[in-house]
C-alpha positions as CSV (number, residue, x, y, z in Angstrom):
1,M,0.0,0.1,0.1
2,V,1.3,3.6,-0.8
3,E,2.7,5.2,2.3
4,I,0.6,8.8,2.9
5,T,3.4,11.0,4.6
6,K,1.6,14.2,4.8
7,I,-2.1,14.7,6.1
8,K,-2.5,11.5,8.0
9,L,-5.2,9.3,6.6
10,D,-6.8,6.5,8.7
11,K,-8.3,3.2,7.5
12,T,-11.9,4.6,7.3
13,D,-11.2,8.0,5.5
14,R,-8.9,5.8,2.6
15,K,-12.0,3.3,2.3
16,I,-14.4,6.5,2.0
17,L,-12.2,8.0,-0.7
18,A,-11.8,4.6,-2.6
19,E,-15.6,4.3,-2.4
20,L,-16.3,7.8,-3.4
21,D,-14.1,7.3,-6.7
22,K,-16.0,4.3,-7.7
23,N,-19.1,6.2,-7.6
24,C,-18.9,9.8,-6.2
25,R,-22.9,9.8,-6.3
26,I,-23.2,6.5,-3.6
27,P,-26.1,7.6,-1.0
28,T,-24.1,8.2,2.2
29,T,-26.5,6.0,4.1
30,K,-25.2,3.1,1.7
31,L,-21.3,4.4,2.0
32,A,-22.1,4.3,5.7
33,K,-22.8,0.5,5.9
34,I,-19.7,-0.1,3.8
35,V,-17.5,1.3,6.1
36,M,-19.2,0.4,9.3
37,K,-19.8,4.0,10.5
38,S,-22.6,5.7,11.3
39,R,-24.3,8.1,8.2
40,Q,-23.2,11.2,10.4
41,A,-20.0,10.1,11.0
42,V,-19.5,9.6,7.1
43,E,-20.9,13.0,6.3
44,Y,-19.0,14.7,8.8
45,R,-15.3,12.5,7.6
46,I,-16.2,13.8,4.0
47,N,-16.5,17.2,5.0
48,Q,-13.4,17.1,6.5
49,I,-11.9,15.6,3.7
50,V,-13.3,18.5,1.1
51,R,-12.2,21.0,3.7
52,K,-8.6,20.1,4.0
53,G,-8.2,20.0,0.1
54,I,-7.4,16.4,-0.3
55,I,-11.1,16.1,-2.3
56,T,-10.7,18.9,-4.9
57,S,-13.7,17.7,-6.8
58,F,-16.7,15.6,-7.4
59,N,-16.3,14.7,-11.4
60,A,-18.6,12.9,-13.9
61,A,-16.4,11.2,-16.4
62,F,-17.6,10.9,-19.8
63,N,-16.5,10.0,-22.6
64,P,-15.9,12.2,-26.1
65,H,-15.7,9.3,-28.5
66,K,-19.8,8.5,-27.7
67,M,-20.3,11.7,-28.6
68,G,-18.7,11.9,-32.2
69,Y,-15.2,13.3,-31.4
70,K,-11.6,11.9,-31.2
71,I,-9.4,12.4,-28.5
72,Y,-5.6,13.4,-29.8
73,K,-2.3,14.1,-27.2
74,I,0.5,16.7,-27.9
75,Y,3.7,16.4,-26.1
76,L,5.9,19.5,-25.8
77,K,9.6,20.7,-24.8
78,L,9.7,24.1,-23.9
79,R,12.0,26.7,-23.5
80,N,12.0,28.2,-20.1
81,I,10.8,31.6,-20.8
82,P,8.2,32.1,-17.9
83,E,6.0,34.8,-19.5
84,E,5.6,32.7,-23.1
85,N,4.9,29.6,-21.2
86,Q,2.5,31.1,-19.0
87,R,0.6,32.7,-22.1
88,L,0.7,29.0,-23.8
89,F,-1.0,27.5,-20.5
90,T,-3.6,30.3,-20.8
91,Y,-4.1,29.9,-24.4
92,L,-4.8,26.5,-23.8
93,K,-7.0,26.6,-21.0
94,S,-9.4,29.0,-23.0
95,S,-9.3,27.3,-25.8
96,G,-12.4,25.0,-25.9
97,I,-10.6,22.0,-27.2
98,V,-8.4,21.2,-24.3
99,Y,-9.6,18.7,-21.9
100,W,-6.9,17.8,-19.8
101,M,-3.2,19.2,-19.5
102,G,-0.2,18.3,-17.1
103,E,2.8,20.0,-16.6
104,C,5.9,17.7,-16.4
105,T,9.2,17.5,-15.7
106,G,11.5,14.7,-17.7
107,T,11.3,14.0,-21.7
108,W,8.5,16.3,-21.8
109,D,7.4,19.8,-20.2
110,L,4.1,19.7,-21.3
111,I,1.3,16.8,-22.1
112,F,-2.2,17.7,-22.9
113,G,-5.1,16.2,-24.7
114,V,-7.8,17.6,-27.4
115,F,-10.5,16.6,-28.9
116,A,-11.6,17.2,-32.2
117,K,-14.3,15.7,-34.9
118,S,-11.8,14.6,-37.7
119,D,-7.9,14.0,-38.2
120,Y,-8.1,17.2,-40.5
121,E,-9.3,19.5,-37.5
122,F,-6.7,18.1,-35.4
123,F,-4.1,18.9,-38.0
124,D,-5.2,23.0,-38.3
125,L,-5.3,22.7,-34.3
126,K,-2.1,21.5,-34.2
127,N,-0.2,23.7,-36.8
128,E,-2.3,26.8,-35.2
129,L,-0.5,26.2,-31.7
130,I,2.9,25.4,-33.5
131,S,3.3,28.7,-35.1
132,E,1.8,30.8,-32.0
133,F,4.1,29.8,-29.6
134,N,7.4,28.5,-32.1
135,K,9.7,30.7,-30.3
136,I,9.3,28.5,-27.0
137,I,8.5,25.0,-28.4
138,V,11.9,23.0,-28.9
139,K,10.3,20.0,-29.7
140,E,6.8,18.6,-30.3
141,E,5.2,14.8,-30.8
142,G,1.6,14.2,-31.6
143,G,-0.4,10.9,-30.9
144,I,-3.9,9.5,-31.8
145,L,-5.5,7.7,-28.5
146,V,-6.9,4.1,-29.1
147,D,-8.6,3.9,-25.7
148,V,-7.8,4.4,-21.9
149,K,-8.4,2.0,-19.1
150,Q,-9.3,4.2,-15.9
151,Y,-8.6,2.7,-12.5
152,S,-10.4,3.6,-9.4
153,K,-8.0,5.0,-6.6
154,M,-6.7,1.6,-5.6
155,Y,-3.7,2.8,-3.7
156,F,-5.8,3.6,-0.9
157,T,-7.1,0.4,0.2
158,D,-4.8,-2.2,-2.1
159,E,-8.2,-3.4,-3.2
160,I,-8.0,-4.8,-6.7
161,V,-11.1,-3.5,-9.0
162,P,-11.4,-3.5,-13.1
163,P,-10.5,-0.6,-14.6
164,T,-13.2,1.6,-16.7
165,I,-12.5,2.0,-20.0
166,F,-13.1,5.0,-22.6
167,A,-12.6,6.4,-25.8
168,G,-12.7,3.3,-28.1
169,E,-14.8,3.4,-31.2
170,I,-16.2,6.7,-32.4
171,V,-20.3,6.7,-32.2
172,H,-22.7,9.7,-32.7
173,N,-25.2,9.2,-30.2
174,K,-28.2,11.8,-30.5
175,L,-28.4,14.0,-27.4
176,D,-31.2,16.6,-26.5
177,E,-30.5,19.9,-24.9
178,L,-31.7,18.9,-22.0
179,D,-29.2,15.8,-22.1
180,Y,-26.3,18.7,-22.6
181,A,-28.0,20.7,-19.4
182,I,-27.6,17.7,-17.1
183,L,-24.1,17.1,-18.3
184,G,-23.0,20.6,-17.9
185,E,-23.9,20.4,-14.3
186,V,-22.9,17.2,-13.1
187,V,-19.4,17.1,-14.6
188,N,-17.8,19.4,-12.1
189,N,-20.6,18.5,-9.4
190,A,-21.5,14.9,-9.6
191,R,-22.0,14.7,-6.0
192,I,-25.3,16.9,-6.7
193,P,-28.8,15.7,-5.3
194,I,-31.0,14.6,-7.9
195,N,-34.1,17.5,-6.7
196,E,-31.5,20.3,-6.9
197,L,-30.0,18.8,-10.4
198,A,-33.8,18.8,-11.4
199,N,-34.5,22.5,-10.5
200,K,-31.3,23.8,-12.2
201,V,-32.0,22.1,-15.3
202,D,-35.6,23.2,-15.2
203,S,-37.2,19.5,-15.1
204,T,-38.2,16.5,-12.8
205,A,-36.5,14.4,-10.5
206,T,-37.8,11.5,-12.4
207,I,-37.0,12.5,-16.0
208,V,-33.8,13.7,-14.9
209,R,-32.7,10.3,-13.0
210,G,-34.0,8.4,-16.3
211,K,-31.8,11.2,-18.6
212,L,-28.9,10.2,-16.4
213,K,-29.6,6.3,-16.5
214,K,-29.5,6.5,-20.3
215,L,-26.4,8.5,-20.5
216,E,-24.5,5.8,-18.4
217,Q,-26.1,3.1,-20.1
218,K,-24.9,5.0,-24.1
219,G,-21.3,5.0,-22.5
220,I,-21.5,8.8,-22.2
221,I,-21.1,9.3,-18.6
222,I,-18.5,6.6,-17.5
223,Q,-18.0,7.3,-14.0
224,Y,-18.8,9.6,-10.9
225,R,-15.3,10.3,-9.6
226,V,-13.3,12.3,-6.9
227,G,-10.3,14.7,-7.7
228,I,-7.8,14.3,-5.7
229,D,-4.9,17.0,-4.4
230,L,-1.8,14.2,-4.1
231,N,0.8,16.7,-2.9
232,K,-1.4,17.0,0.2
233,L,-1.1,13.3,1.0
234,G,2.5,13.3,-0.1
235,L,2.1,11.1,-3.3
236,E,3.7,11.4,-6.8
237,L,1.9,10.5,-10.2
238,Y,4.7,9.7,-12.9
239,K,3.7,8.6,-16.6
240,A,5.6,5.8,-18.3
241,I,5.5,6.4,-21.9
242,I,6.4,2.9,-23.2
243,T,7.4,2.2,-26.8
244,L,6.9,-1.5,-27.7
245,D,9.3,-4.1,-29.6
246,K,6.6,-6.4,-30.0
247,Y,3.2,-6.7,-28.9
248,T,1.2,-9.8,-29.9
249,K,-2.4,-10.1,-28.5
250,E,-1.2,-12.4,-25.9
251,D,1.4,-9.5,-24.7
252,E,-1.4,-7.5,-24.3
253,K,-3.5,-9.5,-22.4
254,R,-0.3,-10.5,-20.4
255,L,0.9,-6.6,-19.8
256,L,-2.8,-5.3,-18.9
257,E,-2.9,-8.0,-16.4
258,Y,-0.2,-7.6,-14.7
259,M,-0.7,-3.6,-14.5
260,S,-4.2,-4.3,-13.3
261,N,-2.9,-6.0,-10.4
262,I,-0.5,-3.1,-9.2
263,P,-2.6,-0.7,-7.0
264,N,-0.5,2.2,-7.7
265,I,-2.0,2.0,-11.2
266,H,-4.2,5.0,-12.2
267,Y,-4.5,5.3,-15.8
268,F,-3.7,2.7,-18.7
269,I,-3.2,4.6,-22.0
270,R,-3.2,3.2,-25.4
271,N,-2.1,5.4,-28.3
272,I,-1.4,4.3,-31.8
273,W,2.3,3.7,-31.2
274,Q,2.6,3.6,-27.3
275,I,1.6,2.7,-24.3
276,E,1.2,4.9,-21.0
277,P,0.8,3.8,-17.6
278,E,0.0,6.1,-15.0
279,L,1.0,5.2,-11.6
280,V,0.5,7.2,-8.0
281,V,3.6,6.5,-5.7
282,S,4.9,7.8,-2.2
283,S,8.7,8.4,-4.0
284,Y,10.2,7.9,-6.9
285,Q,12.4,5.0,-5.4
286,E,8.8,3.4,-5.3
287,Y,8.2,4.4,-9.0
288,Y,12.0,3.0,-10.0
289,E,11.3,-0.5,-8.6
290,I,7.6,-0.8,-10.2
291,I,9.1,-0.1,-13.5
292,E,12.5,-2.0,-12.8
293,N,10.3,-5.2,-12.5
294,L,8.1,-4.5,-15.4
295,K,11.0,-4.3,-17.7
296,K,12.3,-7.8,-16.2
297,E,8.7,-9.3,-16.3
298,F,8.4,-8.2,-20.2
299,P,12.5,-7.7,-21.7
300,Y,11.1,-8.8,-25.3
301,V,7.7,-6.5,-25.4
302,I,9.4,-3.0,-24.1
303,R,11.9,-1.4,-26.1
304,T,12.0,1.9,-24.3
305,I,10.6,3.9,-21.0
306,D,10.9,7.6,-20.8
307,S,9.7,8.6,-17.8
308,V,8.0,12.2,-16.7
309,L,7.1,13.2,-12.9
310,M,3.6,15.3,-13.6
311,I,3.8,18.4,-11.6
312,T,0.0,19.2,-12.6
313,D,-2.9,17.1,-13.6
314,E,-5.6,19.3,-14.5
315,W,-8.8,19.1,-16.0
316,T,-9.8,22.0,-17.8
317,P,-12.8,23.6,-19.0
318,G,-12.8,22.1,-22.5
319,F,-15.1,19.1,-21.0
320,R,-17.7,22.4,-20.7
321,N,-17.2,24.0,-23.7
322,L,-17.4,20.4,-25.9
323,L,-21.1,20.4,-24.2
324,K,-21.8,24.3,-25.6
325,L,-20.5,23.2,-28.9
326,N,-22.8,20.3,-29.2
327,K,-26.0,22.5,-28.3
């Protein structure tokens, strides 16, 4: 289990966080039974965890691929010109197409994801970006995201939980105005009570509950999760960018099974040319040991591994803007 070294959490707090990350819309009464505490005690603990800044958000994770979009990744190595770097970050956050971005140290300085309707659209977006910030971009690479295994925060309890999958095949689901209104509310406020959500979207609790269920069944909403400030817990997030030597179906199955049984696993991302497991650890030494064991286990599958320490891990307003674009 990852040792938490800053703000101390007891076993019950860790269990609450793990359960909220599986489904942060879980009723408090049900969560109380799972952790064997009273409803009042659980509510108090959640409020304290939020007050301390450990939980940063309650999010509805949804899949742009089920709304007709493709997800692309861009990796940048930057010159250290603070004013221009800050202008780049502001540009990306306000662009409306960037859904996630992370500053990092190592092979790359900045990695971010964008959504676009087609390769042509992404090509134009990428060229516009490179032209606008060519003074600070030393090196760039891009990739198309194939799919992502999204893991619950198993590092809190060591309980192995199957991942949730997003991206994948492109599907053009038809959504109405109420669907988009609901998504717009729950994307950054996923724990909102159903009656309050219904009032915000000018509907009834019964209709909104049915709409949420259909959005889940279509694979648009894939999970209700919590955002965590790892720094407050003395934890670090590393991304391993792995180039493969060979990758048969059997290799893929073995590697995924191996990674899925490491409680530190955060995401397992497949791009066109690479895979990218992300790991939450207490130190670089712990990350190093995991990677060395991985290399020993798959010596003929793995060609190279580039590692980056994620300094920030930020979901941007891009998802909310995506909803506006589709209205």
